[in-house]
Structure formats: structure tokens, C-alpha cells
N, C-alpha and C positions, 0 to 999 in steps of 0.2 A: 504493500498501500504506498501510496507518495505522501511524502512527509514534509509537504507545501503548504503555502500560507500566500494567498494574496487578501490585498484590504486595503480599501480608499476611505481616509478620513480628512472632513472639510469643516471647520469654521468657521466664525468672520477673523479669523487671524491668521488660518492656515492650510493648505490644499496640501495634502500628502499619499501618494502611492505609492504601496511599496509591496514586491512579493520574494517568497525568499524559498529556497530549497536545502532542507537541511542535507542531505547526500549527493552533496554537489562538488565543486574541487572550485571553490575560491570564485567562480567569475563573477565582478560586479560590471555593474552599472551606476553609478550614486551621483544625482545632482539635487546637493540640499541650499541649492542657492548661496551659502556659506563656504565658501573653499577650505578652512581650515577643517572644517566638519566633516567635510569630500574627503580630504587625506583620513581622518580616524577610522568614517563608515567604510572605507577603502580596506584599511590596515583591518578593519575587524572581519568581513567579509573575506579577504584572504587568507588571513591565517586562522581562520576556524574554517576554512574548507564552507562555507553555505555559499550554495549560489546567492546573490543579494545583484535587488533591482530598487531603487529610489530614486523616484521626483518628485520634489518638495519645491515647496513656495509658499513666501508668506510675506506679514509687514515687518520686510528689516531694514523696510526705510525708520522705522519708529527702535524698531531693536532686534538682534536674533535671537534673543533669548523664544520668542515661541516655536519659530522653526524647528528650531533644535530638540523643544522638550516634548514637542507634538510628532517629530521623526523618531524619539527614542520611546515613547508611547507604543507606538505605530509596532516598533520594532520586537519590543517587549508582548505584543499583543500576538505579533503573526507569530513568535514563536511557539509563543502558551500552544495555538493553535494547528500549529505545525507537527508539534510535538501527542496532539492526541491524550491518549489515555498514560501515553511514556511507556508503556509496554516494552521490555528488552533493553532499553536505556544501561547506560551505567552509573549515569547518577550521579556521583560523585566526580570530581574532579581540579585538580588545582595546577597550575601554570606559572613560573618565576621567568620573567623578559628583562632581559637587558637593553638599552639605549643607550651606548656610550656611559656617560656616568650615571646613569637612570636605572634603577632599578624597581619592577614592583613584580608586587605578584597577589594572583586573585586564585578564590576557593569557592568553586560551588556548589548546592547543594538542587537540584531539579526538583526540589520536595513539596513545589505545590502550595509553600508555605513562604508569602514574599519578606523577604529580610532584606537589609544591604548597612555596612557597615565599611565606613572609608576612611582610612585612616593614614597618617605617615605625609602626608604633602606639607612643606616647608609652608613656611610662616610667610604669608602676604602671597602665598597661590594663587589663589583666590581671585586676588584682585591683577592680577597679568592677563595682559593682551596680546594672545598668540594670534598674531596672521592678523592685525589688526580688526577683529571684528569680535574673536571666540573667546571669552575671559575663564580663566582658566576655575571659578567654579562651576561654570559648566560641565567640566567635567565631572565633579560627584554627580550634580544634578540628574543628567544620563544616566548612570550608570543606578544610583534610583528609581529616576523612572521607568528603564529598562526591570530591572529585580521588582519591583513592584506589577507592573504590567506584565510580565510572564509565571507570577507566583513560586520567582528562584529565591532562594536566599544566596546573597552574593557578598563576601567578604573581599573588598582591596585594597592593601599594604602597597603604601611608596614605602622602601626599605633605603634607595638615595636616591638622589638627585640635583641639579642645581640650574640648567635648563628649564623653563616652561613646557615648550616644545615637546624635550626631551621626555619630562616626569608623565606627561599627557597621554604622547603616542605610546609608550611603555604600560601607562594604563589599559589601553582599549588593545595591546595586544597583547597584555595579559590573557585579560577577560576573554579574545577569541579564545585562544588556547586551550583557559580554562571546558569553555564551551564546546570546542571541538571535541575533545574527550568528556567529556560529560554527557552529549546527547549523541554520541556514537551506539551501535550495536552492541549487546556482551556476546558474544557467542557463546556461552559461559550459561548465561538466563535462561537461552532457550525462549525469549516468548513470553517471561513471565514479569511482571510488575517487583521492582527492585524494592519492597517495601514488608514491614514485617506487617504491616494494616492488610497489606492488597490490593491497596489504594495510594496514588500520588495526585 
């Protein structure tokens, strides 16, 4: 059964159209109208091996916040939809990813219980402007929005870093790698739901 999703979300602030395939090769077609966010979502698709198409636009003349947030919401919803009942997945995974001086660790549980803990970003990171439009505070907001709308538990920890671009990119890539392994089918489970409750 195909583990895919296609969602269109329209509000007075943004229009998001997103498709994904959990069993892809990391092929991406990303246009969020926010250049640095394009870069991050491309990395997320590429390193998770999730095929990802995003076409998004919104009131970026006011601020990129709405478009960035709404894209993360839709990505989370699509992830949840594509996972279905989560039968046969590995469920837990972690990844530690370096980018030059930066180092980030992501741990995920595809649990059905949304939770997000982000820690370790250096003081002042939230105020940094990356790529001319994207503030450091949006990284955490994207992680929270994905976790809450996908119904996953995510712990993101920045272990080292100085350059805001490197820190943000290491975080997105760490999430990508953790998702890659967590959503993968586990041949030892043979289609069972990986929970003592029998449901996720």
C-alpha cells in the first residue's frame, strides 16, 4: 500500500500544496517563496529519502512567519496521513549530524503523542536573521509544528555551533535522518504495530 499524502491548505495568510512519499528516494520540488526555507526543506527531503513537493506562497510582504509555519503544519499532517496506522515501522530513531562547527542531535518516536523539546541553541540564536528573511526562532517553531501535527515526539538538541546557518541546517538534517529510519519498514516486525498497546 502506497505511503503517500497530498494536502492543500488555504487560509487568508497562505496557500500550501504539499505531496510526499515516504518510500521515495529524496526527490524534491520545493518553492515556499522563502529562499532559506527552500534550502532547509530540500535538505529535509533529500536526507530523509522522502519525496517531497511543496508549492507555497503567502503574505511574505508582512513577514515570512505565516508561510513557514503553515508549510510545517501541512508537512506534519501529510506525514501523519502517509504513515496510516504505522504498522511495521521502526518507530524510534535518532541521528546526530555535523555541519562544520555545528552539531545537532534529533531523537524521534512515531508515537501518536505530540511532544517537542528543543535545547542547546546558543543565546541570541532566535534573533539571528538567516538568508535575509528567516529568523533563528523559526527553526524551533518549525520543529514544534511538525511534531504536533504529525503526532510524533521529537527531541532536538544542538550540541555545538557558532554560525546560525550551520546550526539550523544541522537541525533540519538531523531531523531528516531520524525520520528516515523511524518511518522505515522493519522486516523483523512483519507488519505488526510496534507498541505494547497494539496501536499508535
